[in-house]
C-alpha positions in Angstrom: 54.8 -3.7 9.9 56.3 -1.3 7.4 57.9 -2.4 4.1 60.3 -0.7 1.7 59.2 -2.0 -1.8 61.3 -1.4 -4.9 59.5 -0.5 -8.0 60.1 0.3 -11.7 58.1 3.0 -13.5 57.7 2.3 -17.2 55.9 3.6 -20.2 54.5 1.6 -23.3 53.9 4.3 -26.0 52.6 6.7 -23.2 50.6 4.2 -21.3 52.4 4.3 -17.9 52.7 1.6 -15.3 54.4 1.0 -11.8 55.8 -2.5 -11.8 56.4 -4.6 -8.7 58.6 -7.6 -9.0 57.1 -10.2 -6.5 58.6 -13.3 -8.2 59.5 -15.5 -5.0 56.4 -14.2 -3.1 58.2 -11.9 -0.8 55.1 -9.6 -0.5 51.6 -10.5 0.3 49.8 -7.4 0.0 46.3 -6.1 -1.0 47.4 -5.3 -4.4 44.0 -3.4 -5.3 44.7 -1.1 -2.3 48.4 -0.6 -3.3 47.2 0.3 -7.0 44.9 2.9 -5.7 47.4 4.7 -3.7 50.5 4.2 -5.8 48.8 5.2 -9.0 47.6 8.5 -7.6 49.3 11.4 -9.5 49.6 13.9 -6.9 50.0 11.7 -3.7 51.5 8.6 -5.2 53.8 8.0 -8.1 51.3 8.3 -10.7 50.4 5.6 -13.4 47.7 4.2 -15.4 47.9 0.9 -13.6 49.9 -1.5 -11.4 51.7 -4.4 -12.8 52.7 -7.2 -10.5 55.0 -10.0 -11.5 54.5 -13.4 -9.8 56.1 -16.9 -10.3 54.4 -19.1 -12.8 54.6 -23.0 -12.8 54.4 -23.1 -16.6 56.1 -19.9 -17.8 58.6 -17.3 -17.2 56.3 -15.2 -14.9 52.8 -14.4 -14.3 51.5 -10.8 -14.8 48.7 -9.4 -12.7 47.4 -6.1 -13.7 45.3 -3.6 -11.6 43.8 -0.6 -12.9 44.4 2.8 -11.1 41.2 2.7 -9.4 42.3 -0.7 -7.8 39.8 -3.0 -9.9 41.5 -6.0 -11.6 42.3 -5.0 -15.2 42.2 -8.4 -17.0 44.8 -8.3 -20.0 46.7 -5.1 -20.7 48.5 -5.0 -24.0 50.9 -2.2 -23.3 51.3 -3.5 -19.8 52.3 -6.9 -21.2 54.9 -5.3 -23.3 56.4 -3.3 -20.6 56.4 -6.5 -18.3 58.4 -8.2 -21.1 60.7 -5.4 -21.5 61.4 -5.5 -17.8 62.0 -9.0 -18.0 64.5 -8.6 -20.8 66.4 -6.1 -18.9 66.8 -7.8 -15.9 66.6 -11.7 -16.5 66.8 -12.9 -20.0 69.6 -13.4 -22.3 67.3 -14.2 -25.4 64.8 -11.9 -27.0 61.7 -14.2 -26.3 59.7 -14.6 -23.2 56.5 -16.7 -22.4 54.2 -15.4 -19.6 50.8 -15.9 -18.4 48.0 -13.4 -17.5 44.4 -14.2 -16.6 45.1 -17.9 -17.2 46.3 -17.4 -20.8 49.8 -17.5 -22.5 51.4 -14.7 -24.1 54.7 -14.3 -25.9 56.7 -11.3 -26.4 59.9 -10.7 -28.3 62.4 -7.8 -28.2 63.6 -6.4 -31.7 66.1 -3.5 -32.1 63.6 -0.8 -31.4 60.4 -2.2 -30.2 58.5 -5.0 -28.0 56.3 -7.3 -29.8 53.5 -9.0 -27.8 51.4 -12.0 -29.5 47.8 -11.4 -28.3 45.2 -14.2 -28.2 43.2 -15.0 -31.3 39.7 -13.1 -31.5 37.1 -15.7 -32.7 34.2 -13.3 -33.0 33.3 -10.4 -35.4 32.6 -7.0 -33.9 28.9 -6.4 -32.8 27.3 -3.2 -33.9 25.2 -1.3 -31.5 23.5 2.1 -32.2 22.7 3.8 -28.8 21.6 7.5 -28.4 23.9 9.5 -26.3 23.2 13.2 -25.7 20.5 13.0 -28.5 23.0 11.9 -30.9 22.7 8.1 -32.4 26.3 6.6 -32.5 27.4 3.5 -34.4 29.5 1.5 -31.9 31.4 -1.6 -32.8 32.1 -4.0 -29.7 35.0 -6.4 -29.5 36.6 -8.3 -26.6 40.4 -8.7 -27.4 41.2 -9.7 -23.8 39.5 -6.6 -22.5 36.3 -5.3 -23.7 36.3 -2.3 -26.2 33.6 -0.2 -27.8 34.9 1.5 -31.1 33.5 4.7 -32.5 34.6 6.0 -36.1 34.9 9.5 -37.5 34.7 10.0 -41.1 33.1 13.3 -41.9 35.3 16.4 -40.5 39.0 16.3 -40.7 39.8 17.4 -37.2 36.9 16.3 -35.3 38.7 13.5 -33.4 41.1 16.2 -32.0 38.3 18.2 -30.6 35.7 15.4 -29.8 34.6 15.6 -26.0 36.2 12.0 -25.3 35.9 12.3 -21.6 32.1 13.0 -21.7 31.0 10.6 -24.3 33.6 8.0 -23.2 32.2 8.0 -19.7 28.6 7.6 -20.9 29.5 4.7 -23.2 31.8 3.0 -20.6 28.8 2.7 -18.4 25.9 2.3 -20.8 23.4 -0.5 -19.9 24.5 -2.2 -23.2 27.9 -3.2 -21.6 26.7 -3.7 -18.0 27.7 -4.9 -15.5 31.3 -5.0 -16.5 31.5 -1.9 -18.4 33.9 -1.4 -21.4 36.9 0.6 -22.6 36.0 3.3 -25.3 37.9 4.0 -28.5 37.5 6.9 -30.8 39.0 6.2 -34.2 39.8 8.3 -37.4 41.4 7.1 -40.5 44.6 8.9 -41.5 45.3 6.8 -44.7 45.1 3.4 -46.0 47.6 1.9 -43.5 47.2 4.3 -40.5 44.5 5.2 -38.0 44.5 7.9 -35.3 43.1 6.8 -31.8 41.8 8.5 -28.5 40.8 6.0 -25.5 38.7 6.4 -22.6 39.9 3.5 -20.2 37.7 1.8 -17.8 39.4 1.5 -14.5 41.4 4.6 -15.1 38.2 6.4 -15.6 39.7 8.9 -18.0 41.4 9.3 -21.4 45.0 7.9 -21.5 47.8 8.6 -23.8 47.8 5.2 -25.3 46.1 1.9 -24.9 47.4 -1.5 -26.4 44.3 -3.5 -26.3 42.4 -0.4 -27.7 44.7 -0.1 -30.4 44.3 -3.9 -31.2 40.6 -3.6 -31.2 40.4 -0.5 -33.2 42.7 -1.9 -35.9 40.7 -5.1 -36.1 37.4 -3.4 -36.4 38.9 -1.0 -38.9 40.1 -3.9 -41.0 36.3 -4.8 -41.2 34.9 -1.5 -41.7 37.4 0.2 -44.0 39.0 -3.0 -45.4 42.5 -2.0 -44.1 45.3 -4.6 -44.4 47.8 -5.7 -41.9 49.8 -4.2 -40.5 47.8 -1.3 -39.3 49.6 1.5 -37.6 48.0 3.2 -34.8 48.8 6.9 -33.5 47.5 7.4 -30.1 47.3 10.6 -28.1 51.0 10.3 -27.2 52.0 10.2 -30.8 54.2 7.1 -30.2 53.2 4.8 -32.9 51.9 1.3 -32.4 51.6 -1.4 -35.0 48.9 -4.3 -35.2 49.7 -7.3 -37.2 47.0 -9.9 -37.8 45.8 -12.6 -40.2 42.0 -12.9 -40.9 41.2 -16.7 -41.6 37.8 -18.3 -41.6 36.0 -15.3 -39.7 38.8 -15.3 -37.1 41.5 -13.0 -36.3 44.7 -15.0 -35.7 48.6 -14.2 -35.3 47.5 -11.0 -33.7 50.6 -9.0 -32.6 51.0 -5.6 -30.8 54.2 -3.8 -31.6 55.6 -0.6 -30.2 58.0 1.3 -27.8 58.6 0.5 -24.1 61.0 2.3 -21.8 61.9 2.7 -18.2 61.0 6.1 -16.8 62.7 5.6 -13.4 63.3 3.2 -10.4 62.6 3.9 -6.8 61.5 2.6 -3.4 58.0 3.4 -1.8 57.2 2.5 2.0 54.0 0.9 2.9 52.3 0.2 6.1 50.8 -3.2 6.1 48.6 -2.8 9.3 47.0 0.4 7.8 47.1 -0.5 4.2 48.6 2.8 3.1 51.7 4.5 1.6 53.7 6.2 4.3 56.4 8.9 4.4 59.9 7.3 3.6 62.1 7.4 6.7 64.7 10.2 6.9 
C-alpha cells in the first residue's frame, strides 16, 4: 500500500523539523523508520528531527518527537515551539496552546515576533563531573531539562568556542560512560556579556552539531545562572545566530517559570510518498 503524506518543514532558530499532522489517527506508521528516511539530507527532505502531532484526550494535541536517527527524542524545546507555531497558523484563533509531550503538559504562546514555550520546572541543581578526554580534564555540568545535557564552559580565549572541535569532543562526551546508557546532548558555552551567552551543541540522536538546540539553550542558561551568577532573562546566540531567550526564576534551589522564547518559521510544505509494506520512501508518481 502506498500513501501520499502531507508535511510541513519548519525551523526554530535554525533547528529544522519535518512535521506530520496525524490528529485523527489517519496514519499508522513506524515513525522511527519514517524519521530515519525523511530526515536524511540527500535522500529525504532533510531535518534534525520528525514531529508527529496526535490527538490528546486532555490537551489541544500530543507532540511526539523522533531524532533523525529514528530514536525517540523525548522533549524537544525548539520542536515544541515549532509545533505550537504550526497549530497557531492552522487551527487556533487565540495565541495560547496547551499540548502534551512524554506525558507532561506544555504551554506555548505567540507574541508579535516569537513563540514562547513554558518548560517544566527543574528540581535539581547541576551535577559537576571532571572526565579526561583526549588527555585533557574538562569540567562538565550535567542537567536534565526534559532532555539530558552536559554543559562545558570556555572562559580563557576569546575565539576558542568558534574554533573548538565540537564534533570530536561532543561525540566522546555524548557516549561517555558517565552518561550511559542513554547518552547525553553536549553544549559548549562562552559568555558574551552579563546577559548573553554563545552556544554550540552536539545533539544526541542527530549525532552531529546542530544550528540551534532549545533544551540545550535552557540547560546552558540555567547552568550559567549558577556558575556566572547571570540573571533572567539570559539571551542565547546559537550557531545559527538566531537569538533565543531563557526566562526563569530560582526559588528554593529550584528553577521555576522556565520559558524558552525565540523565532519559528515555515520553510515549505509538500507531500511525500511512502510504501507501507516496504517501510520506505518511494518516488513520487509522475
